[in-house]
mmCIF file as Biopython writes it, N, C-alpha, C and O atoms, coordinates in Angstrom:
data_model
#
loop_
_atom_site.group_PDB
_atom_site.id
_atom_site.type_symbol
_atom_site.label_atom_id
_atom_site.label_alt_id
_atom_site.label_comp_id
_atom_site.label_asym_id
_atom_site.label_entity_id
_atom_site.label_seq_id
_atom_site.pdbx_PDB_ins_code
_atom_site.Cartn_x
_atom_site.Cartn_y
_atom_site.Cartn_z
_atom_site.occupancy
_atom_site.B_iso_or_equiv
_atom_site.auth_seq_id
_atom_site.auth_asym_id
_atom_site.pdbx_PDB_model_num
ATOM 1   N N  . MET A ? 1  ? 22.676  20.611  -3.671  1.0 0.0 1  A 1 
ATOM 2   C CA . MET A ? 1  ? 20.660  19.074  -3.673  1.0 0.0 1  A 1 
ATOM 3   C C  . MET A ? 1  ? 20.568  18.501  -2.732  1.0 0.0 1  A 1 
ATOM 4   O O  . MET A ? 1  ? 21.204  17.465  -2.537  1.0 0.0 1  A 1 
ATOM 5   N N  . PRO A ? 2  ? 19.786  18.993  -1.922  1.0 0.0 2  A 1 
ATOM 6   C CA . PRO A ? 2  ? 19.282  18.114  -0.390  1.0 0.0 2  A 1 
ATOM 7   C C  . PRO A ? 2  ? 18.595  17.163  -0.792  1.0 0.0 2  A 1 
ATOM 8   O O  . PRO A ? 2  ? 17.679  17.257  -1.609  1.0 0.0 2  A 1 
ATOM 9   N N  . LYS A ? 3  ? 19.050  15.963  -0.147  1.0 0.0 3  A 1 
ATOM 10  C CA . LYS A ? 3  ? 18.117  14.327  -0.312  1.0 0.0 3  A 1 
ATOM 11  C C  . LYS A ? 3  ? 16.245  14.630  -0.060  1.0 0.0 3  A 1 
ATOM 12  O O  . LYS A ? 3  ? 15.461  14.926  0.842   1.0 0.0 3  A 1 
ATOM 13  N N  . MET A ? 4  ? 16.256  14.299  -1.605  1.0 0.0 4  A 1 
ATOM 14  C CA . MET A ? 4  ? 14.523  13.722  -0.813  1.0 0.0 4  A 1 
ATOM 15  C C  . MET A ? 4  ? 14.322  13.034  0.526   1.0 0.0 4  A 1 
ATOM 16  O O  . MET A ? 4  ? 14.649  11.891  0.843   1.0 0.0 4  A 1 
ATOM 17  N N  . LYS A ? 5  ? 13.416  14.431  1.598   1.0 0.0 5  A 1 
ATOM 18  C CA . LYS A ? 5  ? 12.024  12.803  2.115   1.0 0.0 5  A 1 
ATOM 19  C C  . LYS A ? 5  ? 11.187  12.336  1.827   1.0 0.0 5  A 1 
ATOM 20  O O  . LYS A ? 5  ? 10.197  12.608  1.149   1.0 0.0 5  A 1 
ATOM 21  N N  . THR A ? 6  ? 11.827  10.933  2.770   1.0 0.0 6  A 1 
ATOM 22  C CA . THR A ? 6  ? 10.817  9.967   1.591   1.0 0.0 6  A 1 
ATOM 23  C C  . THR A ? 6  ? 9.191   10.141  2.515   1.0 0.0 6  A 1 
ATOM 24  O O  . THR A ? 6  ? 9.099   10.757  3.577   1.0 0.0 6  A 1 
ATOM 25  N N  . HIS A ? 7  ? 8.271   9.592   1.962   1.0 0.0 7  A 1 
ATOM 26  C CA . HIS A ? 7  ? 6.783   10.578  3.241   1.0 0.0 7  A 1 
ATOM 27  C C  . HIS A ? 7  ? 6.405   8.815   3.681   1.0 0.0 7  A 1 
ATOM 28  O O  . HIS A ? 7  ? 6.282   7.715   3.143   1.0 0.0 7  A 1 
ATOM 29  N N  . SER A ? 8  ? 6.320   9.629   5.356   1.0 0.0 8  A 1 
ATOM 30  C CA . SER A ? 8  ? 6.564   8.942   6.074   1.0 0.0 8  A 1 
ATOM 31  C C  . SER A ? 8  ? 4.985   8.018   6.499   1.0 0.0 8  A 1 
ATOM 32  O O  . SER A ? 8  ? 4.858   6.976   7.143   1.0 0.0 8  A 1 
ATOM 33  N N  . GLY A ? 9  ? 4.073   8.784   5.926   1.0 0.0 9  A 1 
ATOM 34  C CA . GLY A ? 9  ? 2.774   7.691   5.665   1.0 0.0 9  A 1 
ATOM 35  C C  . GLY A ? 9  ? 3.139   6.965   4.693   1.0 0.0 9  A 1 
ATOM 36  O O  . GLY A ? 9  ? 2.164   6.219   4.611   1.0 0.0 9  A 1 
ATOM 37  N N  . ALA A ? 10 ? 4.045   6.549   3.663   1.0 0.0 10 A 1 
ATOM 38  C CA . ALA A ? 10 ? 3.355   5.600   2.657   1.0 0.0 10 A 1 
ATOM 39  C C  . ALA A ? 10 ? 4.752   4.445   3.665   1.0 0.0 10 A 1 
ATOM 40  O O  . ALA A ? 10 ? 4.619   3.551   4.501   1.0 0.0 10 A 1 
ATOM 41  N N  . LYS A ? 11 ? 5.679   4.932   3.167   1.0 0.0 11 A 1 
ATOM 42  C CA . LYS A ? 11 ? 7.077   3.822   4.087   1.0 0.0 11 A 1 
ATOM 43  C C  . LYS A ? 11 ? 6.363   3.196   4.326   1.0 0.0 11 A 1 
ATOM 44  O O  . LYS A ? 11 ? 6.261   2.320   3.468   1.0 0.0 11 A 1 
ATOM 45  N N  . LYS A ? 12 ? 5.010   2.993   5.899   1.0 0.0 12 A 1 
ATOM 46  C CA . LYS A ? 12 ? 4.321   2.193   6.358   1.0 0.0 12 A 1 
ATOM 47  C C  . LYS A ? 12 ? 3.350   1.496   5.549   1.0 0.0 12 A 1 
ATOM 48  O O  . LYS A ? 12 ? 2.867   0.451   5.984   1.0 0.0 12 A 1 
ATOM 49  N N  . ARG A ? 13 ? 3.107   1.819   4.749   1.0 0.0 13 A 1 
ATOM 50  C CA . ARG A ? 13 ? 2.376   1.789   4.106   1.0 0.0 13 A 1 
ATOM 51  C C  . ARG A ? 13 ? 1.811   0.743   2.918   1.0 0.0 13 A 1 
ATOM 52  O O  . ARG A ? 13 ? 0.743   0.133   2.948   1.0 0.0 13 A 1 
ATOM 53  N N  . PHE A ? 14 ? 2.990   0.707   1.705   1.0 0.0 14 A 1 
ATOM 54  C CA . PHE A ? 14 ? 3.476   0.337   0.855   1.0 0.0 14 A 1 
ATOM 55  C C  . PHE A ? 14 ? 4.592   -0.572  0.796   1.0 0.0 14 A 1 
ATOM 56  O O  . PHE A ? 14 ? 5.512   0.226   0.973   1.0 0.0 14 A 1 
ATOM 57  N N  . LYS A ? 15 ? 5.244   -1.929  0.643   1.0 0.0 15 A 1 
ATOM 58  C CA . LYS A ? 15 ? 6.183   -1.600  0.439   1.0 0.0 15 A 1 
ATOM 59  C C  . LYS A ? 15 ? 7.303   -2.899  -1.285  1.0 0.0 15 A 1 
ATOM 60  O O  . LYS A ? 15 ? 7.110   -4.078  -1.583  1.0 0.0 15 A 1 
ATOM 61  N N  . VAL A ? 16 ? 7.892   -2.295  -1.646  1.0 0.0 16 A 1 
ATOM 62  C CA . VAL A ? 16 ? 8.560   -2.922  -3.385  1.0 0.0 16 A 1 
ATOM 63  C C  . VAL A ? 16 ? 8.601   -3.527  -3.150  1.0 0.0 16 A 1 
ATOM 64  O O  . VAL A ? 16 ? 8.740   -3.587  -1.929  1.0 0.0 16 A 1 
ATOM 65  N N  . VAL A ? 17 ? 8.552   -4.753  -3.860  1.0 0.0 17 A 1 
ATOM 66  C CA . VAL A ? 17 ? 8.477   -6.212  -4.065  1.0 0.0 17 A 1 
ATOM 67  C C  . VAL A ? 17 ? 8.876   -6.368  -6.207  1.0 0.0 17 A 1 
ATOM 68  O O  . VAL A ? 17 ? 8.422   -5.792  -7.195  1.0 0.0 17 A 1 
ATOM 69  N N  . GLY A ? 18 ? 9.508   -7.027  -6.070  1.0 0.0 18 A 1 
ATOM 70  C CA . GLY A ? 18 ? 10.015  -8.111  -7.689  1.0 0.0 18 A 1 
ATOM 71  C C  . GLY A ? 18 ? 10.216  -6.493  -8.215  1.0 0.0 18 A 1 
ATOM 72  O O  . GLY A ? 18 ? 10.770  -5.534  -7.678  1.0 0.0 18 A 1 
ATOM 73  N N  . LYS A ? 19 ? 9.672   -6.610  -9.212  1.0 0.0 19 A 1 
ATOM 74  C CA . LYS A ? 19 ? 10.366  -5.401  -10.371 1.0 0.0 19 A 1 
ATOM 75  C C  . LYS A ? 19 ? 9.682   -3.525  -10.465 1.0 0.0 19 A 1 
ATOM 76  O O  . LYS A ? 19 ? 9.089   -3.152  -11.477 1.0 0.0 19 A 1 
ATOM 77  N N  . ALA A ? 20 ? 9.812   -2.993  -9.787  1.0 0.0 20 A 1 
ATOM 78  C CA . ALA A ? 20 ? 8.964   -2.204  -9.151  1.0 0.0 20 A 1 
ATOM 79  C C  . ALA A ? 20 ? 7.825   -2.295  -9.386  1.0 0.0 20 A 1 
ATOM 80  O O  . ALA A ? 20 ? 7.330   -2.204  -10.509 1.0 0.0 20 A 1 
ATOM 81  N N  . LYS A ? 21 ? 7.512   -2.398  -8.832  1.0 0.0 21 A 1 
ATOM 82  C CA . LYS A ? 21 ? 5.954   -3.135  -8.495  1.0 0.0 21 A 1 
ATOM 83  C C  . LYS A ? 21 ? 5.623   -2.912  -6.439  1.0 0.0 21 A 1 
ATOM 84  O O  . LYS A ? 21 ? 6.312   -3.534  -5.630  1.0 0.0 21 A 1 
ATOM 85  N N  . VAL A ? 22 ? 4.644   -2.077  -6.061  1.0 0.0 22 A 1 
ATOM 86  C CA . VAL A ? 22 ? 4.197   -1.994  -4.616  1.0 0.0 22 A 1 
ATOM 87  C C  . VAL A ? 22 ? 3.370   -2.778  -3.830  1.0 0.0 22 A 1 
ATOM 88  O O  . VAL A ? 22 ? 3.865   -2.642  -2.710  1.0 0.0 22 A 1 
ATOM 89  N N  . LYS A ? 23 ? 2.820   -3.203  -3.769  1.0 0.0 23 A 1 
ATOM 90  C CA . LYS A ? 23 ? 2.505   -4.142  -2.492  1.0 0.0 23 A 1 
ATOM 91  C C  . LYS A ? 23 ? 1.619   -3.358  -1.418  1.0 0.0 23 A 1 
ATOM 92  O O  . LYS A ? 23 ? 2.323   -2.548  -0.815  1.0 0.0 23 A 1 
ATOM 93  N N  . TYR A ? 24 ? 0.312   -3.353  -1.004  1.0 0.0 24 A 1 
ATOM 94  C CA . TYR A ? 24 ? -0.520  -2.882  -0.179  1.0 0.0 24 A 1 
ATOM 95  C C  . TYR A ? 24 ? -1.035  -3.787  0.420   1.0 0.0 24 A 1 
ATOM 96  O O  . TYR A ? 24 ? -1.284  -4.794  -0.242  1.0 0.0 24 A 1 
ATOM 97  N N  . LYS A ? 25 ? -1.498  -3.777  2.326   1.0 0.0 25 A 1 
ATOM 98  C CA . LYS A ? 25 ? -2.437  -3.841  2.897   1.0 0.0 25 A 1 
ATOM 99  C C  . LYS A ? 25 ? -3.777  -4.064  2.911   1.0 0.0 25 A 1 
ATOM 100 O O  . LYS A ? 25 ? -4.279  -3.351  3.780   1.0 0.0 25 A 1 
ATOM 101 N N  . LYS A ? 26 ? -4.486  -4.644  2.417   1.0 0.0 26 A 1 
ATOM 102 C CA . LYS A ? 26 ? -6.467  -3.794  2.264   1.0 0.0 26 A 1 
ATOM 103 C C  . LYS A ? 26 ? -6.626  -3.505  3.402   1.0 0.0 26 A 1 
ATOM 104 O O  . LYS A ? 26 ? -6.221  -4.238  4.304   1.0 0.0 26 A 1 
ATOM 105 N N  . PRO A ? 27 ? -7.367  -2.165  3.663   1.0 0.0 27 A 1 
ATOM 106 C CA . PRO A ? 27 ? -7.719  -1.938  5.552   1.0 0.0 27 A 1 
ATOM 107 C C  . PRO A ? 27 ? -9.292  -2.338  4.825   1.0 0.0 27 A 1 
ATOM 108 O O  . PRO A ? 27 ? -9.909  -2.604  3.793   1.0 0.0 27 A 1 
ATOM 109 N N  . GLY A ? 28 ? -9.343  -2.119  6.380   1.0 0.0 28 A 1 
ATOM 110 C CA . GLY A ? 28 ? -11.035 -3.354  7.108   1.0 0.0 28 A 1 
ATOM 111 C C  . GLY A ? 28 ? -10.889 -3.598  7.715   1.0 0.0 28 A 1 
ATOM 112 O O  . GLY A ? 28 ? -11.859 -3.340  8.428   1.0 0.0 28 A 1 
ATOM 113 N N  . GLN A ? 29 ? -9.796  -4.356  8.535   1.0 0.0 29 A 1 
ATOM 114 C CA . GLN A ? 29 ? -9.427  -5.508  8.965   1.0 0.0 29 A 1 
ATOM 115 C C  . GLN A ? 29 ? -9.076  -4.875  11.219  1.0 0.0 29 A 1 
ATOM 116 O O  . GLN A ? 29 ? -8.254  -5.287  12.038  1.0 0.0 29 A 1 
ATOM 117 N N  . ARG A ? 30 ? -9.798  -4.179  11.287  1.0 0.0 30 A 1 
ATOM 118 C CA . ARG A ? 30 ? -9.450  -3.440  12.989  1.0 0.0 30 A 1 
ATOM 119 C C  . ARG A ? 30 ? -10.468 -3.597  13.662  1.0 0.0 30 A 1 
ATOM 120 O O  . ARG A ? 30 ? -10.698 -4.488  14.480  1.0 0.0 30 A 1 
ATOM 121 N N  . HIS A ? 31 ? -11.075 -2.790  13.362  1.0 0.0 31 A 1 
ATOM 122 C CA . HIS A ? 31 ? -11.992 -2.434  13.865  1.0 0.0 31 A 1 
ATOM 123 C C  . HIS A ? 31 ? -14.170 -2.765  13.338  1.0 0.0 31 A 1 
ATOM 124 O O  . HIS A ? 31 ? -14.492 -3.098  12.197  1.0 0.0 31 A 1 
ATOM 125 N N  . LEU A ? 32 ? -14.631 -2.670  13.844  1.0 0.0 32 A 1 
ATOM 126 C CA . LEU A ? 32 ? -16.363 -2.505  13.457  1.0 0.0 32 A 1 
ATOM 127 C C  . LEU A ? 32 ? -16.480 -3.066  12.220  1.0 0.0 32 A 1 
ATOM 128 O O  . LEU A ? 32 ? -16.449 -2.488  11.133  1.0 0.0 32 A 1 
ATOM 129 N N  . LEU A ? 33 ? -16.708 -4.988  12.601  1.0 0.0 33 A 1 
ATOM 130 C CA . LEU A ? 33 ? -16.563 -5.790  11.664  1.0 0.0 33 A 1 
ATOM 131 C C  . LEU A ? 33 ? -17.419 -6.534  12.147  1.0 0.0 33 A 1 
ATOM 132 O O  . LEU A ? 33 ? -17.378 -7.715  11.801  1.0 0.0 33 A 1 
ATOM 133 N N  . ILE A ? 34 ? -18.363 -6.140  13.002  1.0 0.0 34 A 1 
ATOM 134 C CA . ILE A ? 34 ? -19.415 -7.354  12.559  1.0 0.0 34 A 1 
ATOM 135 C C  . ILE A ? 34 ? -19.905 -6.610  11.755  1.0 0.0 34 A 1 
ATOM 136 O O  . ILE A ? 34 ? -18.911 -6.118  11.221  1.0 0.0 34 A 1 
ATOM 137 N N  . GLY A ? 35 ? -20.836 -6.146  11.252  1.0 0.0 35 A 1 
ATOM 138 C CA . GLY A ? 35 ? -21.396 -5.787  9.958   1.0 0.0 35 A 1 
ATOM 139 C C  . GLY A ? 35 ? -20.726 -5.912  8.982   1.0 0.0 35 A 1 
ATOM 140 O O  . GLY A ? 35 ? -21.288 -5.226  8.128   1.0 0.0 35 A 1 
ATOM 141 N N  . ASP A ? 36 ? -19.338 -6.636  8.306   1.0 0.0 36 A 1 
ATOM 142 C CA . ASP A ? 36 ? -19.233 -7.482  7.123   1.0 0.0 36 A 1 
ATOM 143 C C  . ASP A ? 36 ? -19.880 -9.293  7.170   1.0 0.0 36 A 1 
ATOM 144 O O  . ASP A ? 36 ? -20.140 -10.242 7.910   1.0 0.0 36 A 1 
ATOM 145 N N  . SER A ? 37 ? -19.857 -8.702  5.449   1.0 0.0 37 A 1 
ATOM 146 C CA . SER A ? 37 ? -20.310 -10.029 5.466   1.0 0.0 37 A 1 
ATOM 147 C C  . SER A ? 37 ? -18.040 -11.306 5.914   1.0 0.0 37 A 1 
ATOM 148 O O  . SER A ? 37 ? -16.819 -11.162 5.979   1.0 0.0 37 A 1 
ATOM 149 N N  . GLY A ? 38 ? -19.117 -12.253 6.029   1.0 0.0 38 A 1 
ATOM 150 C CA . GLY A ? 38 ? -17.362 -12.679 6.255   1.0 0.0 38 A 1 
ATOM 151 C C  . GLY A ? 38 ? -16.621 -12.687 4.067   1.0 0.0 38 A 1 
ATOM 152 O O  . GLY A ? 38 ? -15.468 -12.816 3.656   1.0 0.0 38 A 1 
ATOM 153 N N  . ASN A ? 39 ? -17.523 -12.552 3.527   1.0 0.0 39 A 1 
ATOM 154 C CA . ASN A ? 39 ? -16.992 -12.723 2.365   1.0 0.0 39 A 1 
ATOM 155 C C  . ASN A ? 39 ? -15.499 -11.710 1.886   1.0 0.0 39 A 1 
ATOM 156 O O  . ASN A ? 39 ? -14.350 -11.849 1.469   1.0 0.0 39 A 1 
ATOM 157 N N  . LYS A ? 40 ? -16.404 -10.741 2.261   1.0 0.0 40 A 1 
ATOM 158 C CA . LYS A ? 40 ? -15.228 -9.446  2.516   1.0 0.0 40 A 1 
ATOM 159 C C  . LYS A ? 40 ? -14.527 -9.394  3.421   1.0 0.0 40 A 1 
ATOM 160 O O  . LYS A ? 40 ? -13.389 -9.094  3.061   1.0 0.0 40 A 1 
ATOM 161 N N  . SER A ? 41 ? -14.658 -9.599  4.905   1.0 0.0 41 A 1 
ATOM 162 C CA . SER A ? 41 ? -13.550 -10.070 5.683   1.0 0.0 41 A 1 
ATOM 163 C C  . SER A ? 41 ? -11.873 -11.021 4.639   1.0 0.0 41 A 1 
ATOM 164 O O  . SER A ? 41 ? -10.667 -10.779 4.580   1.0 0.0 41 A 1 
ATOM 165 N N  . ARG A ? 42 ? -12.712 -11.988 4.083   1.0 0.0 42 A 1 
ATOM 166 C CA . ARG A ? 42 ? -11.729 -12.727 3.543   1.0 0.0 42 A 1 
ATOM 167 C C  . ARG A ? 42 ? -10.567 -12.231 2.008   1.0 0.0 42 A 1 
ATOM 168 O O  . ARG A ? 42 ? -9.608  -12.606 1.333   1.0 0.0 42 A 1 
ATOM 169 N N  . LEU A ? 43 ? -11.929 -10.754 2.256   1.0 0.0 43 A 1 
ATOM 170 C CA . LEU A ? 43 ? -10.439 -10.989 0.303   1.0 0.0 43 A 1 
ATOM 171 C C  . LEU A ? 43 ? -10.047 -10.001 1.437   1.0 0.0 43 A 1 
ATOM 172 O O  . LEU A ? 43 ? -8.831  -10.174 1.523   1.0 0.0 43 A 1 
ATOM 173 N N  . ALA A ? 44 ? -10.318 -9.268  2.153   1.0 0.0 44 A 1 
ATOM 174 C CA . ALA A ? 44 ? -9.501  -8.268  2.601   1.0 0.0 44 A 1 
ATOM 175 C C  . ALA A ? 44 ? -8.201  -8.565  3.462   1.0 0.0 44 A 1 
ATOM 176 O O  . ALA A ? 44 ? -7.321  -7.923  4.036   1.0 0.0 44 A 1 
ATOM 177 N N  . ARG A ? 45 ? -8.523  -9.755  3.263   1.0 0.0 45 A 1 
ATOM 178 C CA . ARG A ? 45 ? -6.190  -10.666 3.768   1.0 0.0 45 A 1 
ATOM 179 C C  . ARG A ? 45 ? -6.002  -10.901 3.300   1.0 0.0 45 A 1 
ATOM 180 O O  . ARG A ? 45 ? -5.964  -12.110 3.525   1.0 0.0 45 A 1 
ATOM 181 N N  . LYS A ? 46 ? -5.623  -10.671 2.164   1.0 0.0 46 A 1 
ATOM 182 C CA . LYS A ? 46 ? -4.807  -11.144 1.604   1.0 0.0 46 A 1 
ATOM 183 C C  . LYS A ? 46 ? -4.021  -9.107  0.653   1.0 0.0 46 A 1 
ATOM 184 O O  . LYS A ? 46 ? -4.383  -7.931  0.636   1.0 0.0 46 A 1 
ATOM 185 N N  . SER A ? 47 ? -3.418  -9.552  0.354   1.0 0.0 47 A 1 
ATOM 186 C CA . SER A ? 47 ? -1.574  -8.430  -0.115  1.0 0.0 47 A 1 
ATOM 187 C C  . SER A ? 47 ? -2.514  -8.135  -1.954  1.0 0.0 47 A 1 
ATOM 188 O O  . SER A ? 47 ? -2.906  -8.719  -2.964  1.0 0.0 47 A 1 
ATOM 189 N N  . VAL A ? 48 ? -2.397  -6.557  -1.168  1.0 0.0 48 A 1 
ATOM 190 C CA . VAL A ? 48 ? -2.816  -6.696  -3.333  1.0 0.0 48 A 1 
ATOM 191 C C  . VAL A ? 48 ? -1.391  -6.199  -3.779  1.0 0.0 48 A 1 
ATOM 192 O O  . VAL A ? 48 ? -0.320  -6.413  -3.211  1.0 0.0 48 A 1 
ATOM 193 N N  . MET A ? 49 ? -1.612  -5.538  -4.846  1.0 0.0 49 A 1 
ATOM 194 C CA . MET A ? 49 ? -0.309  -4.127  -5.860  1.0 0.0 49 A 1 
ATOM 195 C C  . MET A ? 49 ? -1.231  -3.154  -6.587  1.0 0.0 49 A 1 
ATOM 196 O O  . MET A ? 49 ? -2.116  -3.258  -7.436  1.0 0.0 49 A 1 
ATOM 197 N N  . VAL A ? 50 ? -0.601  -2.067  -5.833  1.0 0.0 50 A 1 
ATOM 198 C CA . VAL A ? 50 ? -1.430  -0.779  -6.367  1.0 0.0 50 A 1 
ATOM 199 C C  . VAL A ? 50 ? -1.492  -1.147  -7.921  1.0 0.0 50 A 1 
ATOM 200 O O  . VAL A ? 50 ? -1.218  -2.226  -8.446  1.0 0.0 50 A 1 
ATOM 201 N N  . THR A ? 51 ? -1.978  0.181   -8.588  1.0 0.0 51 A 1 
ATOM 202 C CA . THR A ? 51 ? -2.519  0.207   -10.235 1.0 0.0 51 A 1 
ATOM 203 C C  . THR A ? 51 ? -1.386  0.612   -10.488 1.0 0.0 51 A 1 
ATOM 204 O O  . THR A ? 51 ? -0.472  1.211   -9.920  1.0 0.0 51 A 1 
ATOM 205 N N  . ARG A ? 52 ? -1.572  0.250   -11.280 1.0 0.0 52 A 1 
ATOM 206 C CA . ARG A ? 52 ? -0.216  1.393   -12.302 1.0 0.0 52 A 1 
ATOM 207 C C  . ARG A ? 52 ? -0.863  2.504   -12.828 1.0 0.0 52 A 1 
ATOM 208 O O  . ARG A ? 52 ? -0.039  3.087   -13.533 1.0 0.0 52 A 1 
ATOM 209 N N  . ALA A ? 53 ? -1.960  3.106   -12.836 1.0 0.0 53 A 1 
ATOM 210 C CA . ALA A ? 53 ? -2.665  4.735   -12.459 1.0 0.0 53 A 1 
ATOM 211 C C  . ALA A ? 53 ? -1.956  5.086   -11.199 1.0 0.0 53 A 1 
ATOM 212 O O  . ALA A ? 53 ? -1.619  6.270   -11.210 1.0 0.0 53 A 1 
ATOM 213 N N  . ASP A ? 54 ? -1.604  4.420   -10.066 1.0 0.0 54 A 1 
ATOM 214 C CA . ASP A ? 54 ? -0.958  5.414   -8.428  1.0 0.0 54 A 1 
ATOM 215 C C  . ASP A ? 54 ? -0.001  5.461   -8.006  1.0 0.0 54 A 1 
ATOM 216 O O  . ASP A ? 54 ? 0.345   5.935   -6.924  1.0 0.0 54 A 1 
ATOM 217 N N  . MET A ? 55 ? 1.175   4.490   -9.582  1.0 0.0 55 A 1 
ATOM 218 C CA . MET A ? 55 ? 2.087   4.600   -9.227  1.0 0.0 55 A 1 
ATOM 219 C C  . MET A ? 55 ? 3.252   5.884   -8.897  1.0 0.0 55 A 1 
ATOM 220 O O  . MET A ? 55 ? 4.154   6.159   -8.105  1.0 0.0 55 A 1 
ATOM 221 N N  . LYS A ? 56 ? 2.485   6.480   -10.191 1.0 0.0 56 A 1 
ATOM 222 C CA . LYS A ? 56 ? 3.780   7.353   -10.826 1.0 0.0 56 A 1 
ATOM 223 C C  . LYS A ? 56 ? 3.328   8.373   -8.485  1.0 0.0 56 A 1 
ATOM 224 O O  . LYS A ? 56 ? 4.233   8.955   -7.886  1.0 0.0 56 A 1 
ATOM 225 N N  . ALA A ? 57 ? 2.171   8.252   -7.999  1.0 0.0 57 A 1 
ATOM 226 C CA . ALA A ? 57 ? 1.891   9.091   -6.932  1.0 0.0 57 A 1 
ATOM 227 C C  . ALA A ? 57 ? 3.037   8.426   -5.631  1.0 0.0 57 A 1 
ATOM 228 O O  . ALA A ? 57 ? 3.658   8.963   -4.713  1.0 0.0 57 A 1 
ATOM 229 N N  . ILE A ? 58 ? 2.920   7.085   -6.097  1.0 0.0 58 A 1 
ATOM 230 C CA . ILE A ? 58 ? 4.258   6.035   -5.026  1.0 0.0 58 A 1 
ATOM 231 C C  . ILE A ? 58 ? 5.469   6.259   -5.131  1.0 0.0 58 A 1 
ATOM 232 O O  . ILE A ? 58 ? 5.994   6.418   -4.029  1.0 0.0 58 A 1 
ATOM 233 N N  . LYS A ? 59 ? 6.370   6.369   -6.256  1.0 0.0 59 A 1 
ATOM 234 C CA . LYS A ? 59 ? 7.191   6.837   -6.678  1.0 0.0 59 A 1 
ATOM 235 C C  . LYS A ? 59 ? 7.626   8.110   -6.378  1.0 0.0 59 A 1 
ATOM 236 O O  . LYS A ? 59 ? 8.682   7.911   -5.778  1.0 0.0 59 A 1 
ATOM 237 N N  . LYS A ? 60 ? 7.381   9.702   -6.458  1.0 0.0 60 A 1 
ATOM 238 C CA . LYS A ? 60 ? 6.612   10.513  -6.018  1.0 0.0 60 A 1 
ATOM 239 C C  . LYS A ? 60 ? 7.091   10.440  -4.322  1.0 0.0 60 A 1 
ATOM 240 O O  . LYS A ? 60 ? 7.890   11.303  -3.959  1.0 0.0 60 A 1 
ATOM 241 N N  . MET A ? 61 ? 6.669   9.554   -3.430  1.0 0.0 61 A 1 
ATOM 242 C CA . MET A ? 61 ? 6.457   9.978   -2.228  1.0 0.0 61 A 1 
ATOM 243 C C  . MET A ? 61 ? 7.544   8.719   -1.733  1.0 0.0 61 A 1 
ATOM 244 O O  . MET A ? 61 ? 7.190   8.509   -0.573  1.0 0.0 61 A 1 
ATOM 245 N N  . MET A ? 62 ? 8.392   8.024   -1.960  1.0 0.0 62 A 1 
ATOM 246 C CA . MET A ? 62 ? 9.211   6.846   -1.960  1.0 0.0 62 A 1 
ATOM 247 C C  . MET A ? 62 ? 10.287  6.798   -2.991  1.0 0.0 62 A 1 
ATOM 248 O O  . MET A ? 62 ? 10.540  5.903   -3.797  1.0 0.0 62 A 1 
ATOM 249 N N  . PRO A ? 63 ? 10.979  8.169   -2.759  1.0 0.0 63 A 1 
ATOM 250 C CA . PRO A ? 63 ? 11.752  8.071   -4.074  1.0 0.0 63 A 1 
ATOM 251 C C  . PRO A ? 63 ? 13.054  7.296   -4.096  1.0 0.0 63 A 1 
ATOM 252 O O  . PRO A ? 63 ? 13.665  7.062   -5.139  1.0 0.0 63 A 1 
ATOM 253 N N  . TYR A ? 64 ? 13.651  6.710   -2.273  1.0 0.0 64 A 1 
ATOM 254 C CA . TYR A ? 64 ? 14.595  5.876   -2.690  1.0 0.0 64 A 1 
ATOM 255 C C  . TYR A ? 64 ? 14.603  4.643   -2.271  1.0 0.0 64 A 1 
ATOM 256 O O  . TYR A ? 64 ? 15.588  3.970   -1.967  1.0 0.0 64 A 1 
ATOM 257 N N  . SER A ? 65 ? 13.030  4.219   -2.249  1.0 0.0 65 A 1 
ATOM 258 C CA . SER A ? 65 ? 12.834  2.532   -2.875  1.0 0.0 65 A 1 
ATOM 259 C C  . SER A ? 65 ? 12.676  1.877   -3.994  1.0 0.0 65 A 1 
ATOM 260 O O  . SER A ? 65 ? 12.461  0.665   -4.014  1.0 0.0 65 A 1 
ATOM 261 N N  . PHE A ? 66 ? 12.810  2.958   -5.540  1.0 0.0 66 A 1 
ATOM 262 C CA . PHE A ? 66 ? 12.573  2.158   -6.427  1.0 0.0 66 A 1 
ATOM 263 C C  . PHE A ? 66 ? 13.925  1.961   -8.100  1.0 0.0 66 A 1 
ATOM 264 O O  . PHE A ? 66 ? 13.685  1.152   -8.996  1.0 0.0 66 A 1 
#
């Protein structure tokens, strides 16, 4: 059976940490920032964990990370 390919978009955006938890960076910090409130900008700086509902899709895209 051939090897499965890792989704190249997923490997750039997600990082597996700890015991099968997936971390990602929130969007919205690159451009068009003038209209955002300070609170929104501050919250977007933090990395967050992927929700349980999305884990199945992430595991499918990154088969060798878990």
